[in-house]
N, C-alpha and C positions, 0 to 999 in steps of 0.2 A: 818366495822361498824356493830353493832348488828342488826339483822333483826327486823323490826317493830313488827312482831307478837310475838317475843321473849322478848320484853321489858316489865318488870313488871309494872302492873298498867295500861297499855295502853288499854286493852280490857274494863276494868272497866270505864276508862275515856271516851272511845267512847260510851259505853252504857249510861252513864249519858247524853251525848249529844243528845240522842234519846228522852228524855222526858224534858219538861220545868222545869227549876229551880224554876220558879215562873210564875204567871199570872199577867200582868199589864193591868188594866182596865182604859181606858180613857172615862169618861162619857161626851158625847157631846163636844169633843174638838173643839176649835175655831181657834187656831193659828197653821198653817201648819209647821212652823219651829220647834215649840216645839215637835209636833208629830214626825217629822223627826229625831230630836235628841234623843227622847225617843226610837224610833225604833232602832237607832244605839246602844243605851245602852242595849236594849233587845237582840240584836244579840250578843253583847260582853259578856253577862252574861248567855245566854241560856234561856232567858225568852220568853214567848209568849205574844204578844200584842193583846188586845181586844179593838175594837173601837165601842162604843155605840152611835148610831145616835139619832137625826140628827147631822151631823158634820158641821162645819163652812167652809168647803173646800172640794175639791175633792182629791182623792188619786193621781190623775194625776197632781196635783198642782206642779209647778216647784220649789216653795220655799220648799215644803216638800221633794221633790226629792233631792234638793241641800243639805238640812240639813242631810238627810239620806245617801247621796252620793251613792257609789256603794255597800253599805251594805244592801240596801232595798231588794235586790233579795234573801238574805239569811234569811230574817225575817219571823218567824212564826206569822202570823197576821190573825185575824178573825174579820169581821164586823158583827154587829147585829143591828137590827132596834130599839130595845127598851130594857129597864132594865129587863122586864119580860122574853124576849127572852134570854138575857144573863144568867139569873138565871136558865133557862132550859138547857143551853149548857155548862156553866162553870163547870169543873169537880171537883171542891172543894167547900165545904161549909165554909172553913176558909177564910173569906174575911175581910181584914183590910181596913177600910175607913179612908181617910186622910182629916183632916181639921185643920185649926189653932184654931178652937173653941173646938176641942177634949180635954178631960181632961188628957189622958194618953200619956206620951211621947213614942216615938218609942222604945227607949232603954229598956223600961219596958215590951214590948210586947214579948211573947214567940213565936218567929217566927219558922216556919218549912219549909222544902223544899216543893215546890209545892203550897205554900200559894198564895192567890190573894191579890193584892194591888189596891184599887179603888181610883181614883183621879177625882175630879170634873172639870168642864170647867173653863177656866182661869178667866172669868169675874164674875162668880157667885158661883163657888164651887159646892157642892152637895146639892140637894134639901132635905127638912126635912123628906120626906118619905124614904130616903136612909140613911141620916145621923142623928143619935142620939148622940150628943156630950158626953153623959154619958155612952154610951155603952162601954163594955170592949174591943170591936173590933174597936172603934174609936180612932185614934192615931194622934199625931202631931209631927212635928219637931220643938222643942223649938228654939226661937231666942230671942235676946235682943229686948227690946221694940222699939228701933229705926227702926227695920225692921218688917213690917207687915207680910210678907210672903216671901218665896223663889220662884224663878222661877220654874215652873212646871217640866221642863226637869231636872233641878238641883236636885229637890226633888226626882224624880224617880231614878236618878243615885245613890243618897245617900242611898235610901231604898234598892235597889238591891244589892249594895255592902255591906251594913249592913247584909243582909240576907246571902250572901256568906261568910262573915267574921265569922258569928256566927254558920252557919250550913254547915260544910264541905260536908255533903251528898248532898247539893244543887249545889255544884260546878260542872259545866259541864266539867271542865278540871281537876278535882281532885286535887292532890298535885302539888307542883312545878315541881317535877320530871315527873309526868304525862303530865303536860303542855309542858314541854320540849320534851317529847317523841312524843306528838301529832304534835308539830311543826317540829320535825325531820322527822316524817313519811311523812309529806306533802312536805318537802324539804330535800331530801337525802344529799345535800351538806352542810346542816347546822351543826354547831358544837353543840353537846349535852350540855345542861346546867348542870353545876355541883352545886348541892345543897350544900350550905356551912354548913348546920347543920349536 
């Protein structure tokens, strides 16, 4: 089997894993299961999770841990006490705020690797001092009128994979071949994936 260090693209894919593909911001999250599932999606996509307090639960909550399962230990997560503290620490000024009241659909937003995606609490969304529905950085996920909004964890998953689909440079695992090489490097007995293209 080819040595891991000799596999093309492996070093680039590992380097991508060292920086977040995106920043997911949960403003005053209330439901631990949602946060646990969002944490799992962040681990899967190489995103960093930011929790803006106060939260409606403790990180030790068993429902959060159950939803995040054994992935939580791999999560890049930072907690801040307020919106102003987040603004001081978040490393990107490109912050997409999500609301069903926003005028711009997600697919019209020019996403970039490392962007921040801001989501409000489950019961009230984002406050007016954070959300301006007419801002070009305010986006929504359109739905048919029978559905008021999607589950928060579902929305975050859609957004993260939309970013990875549109921005290859955001992918922590690079191409399909890079992903296979990473898996094979972790498991020498694994059979390398053959890219059909």
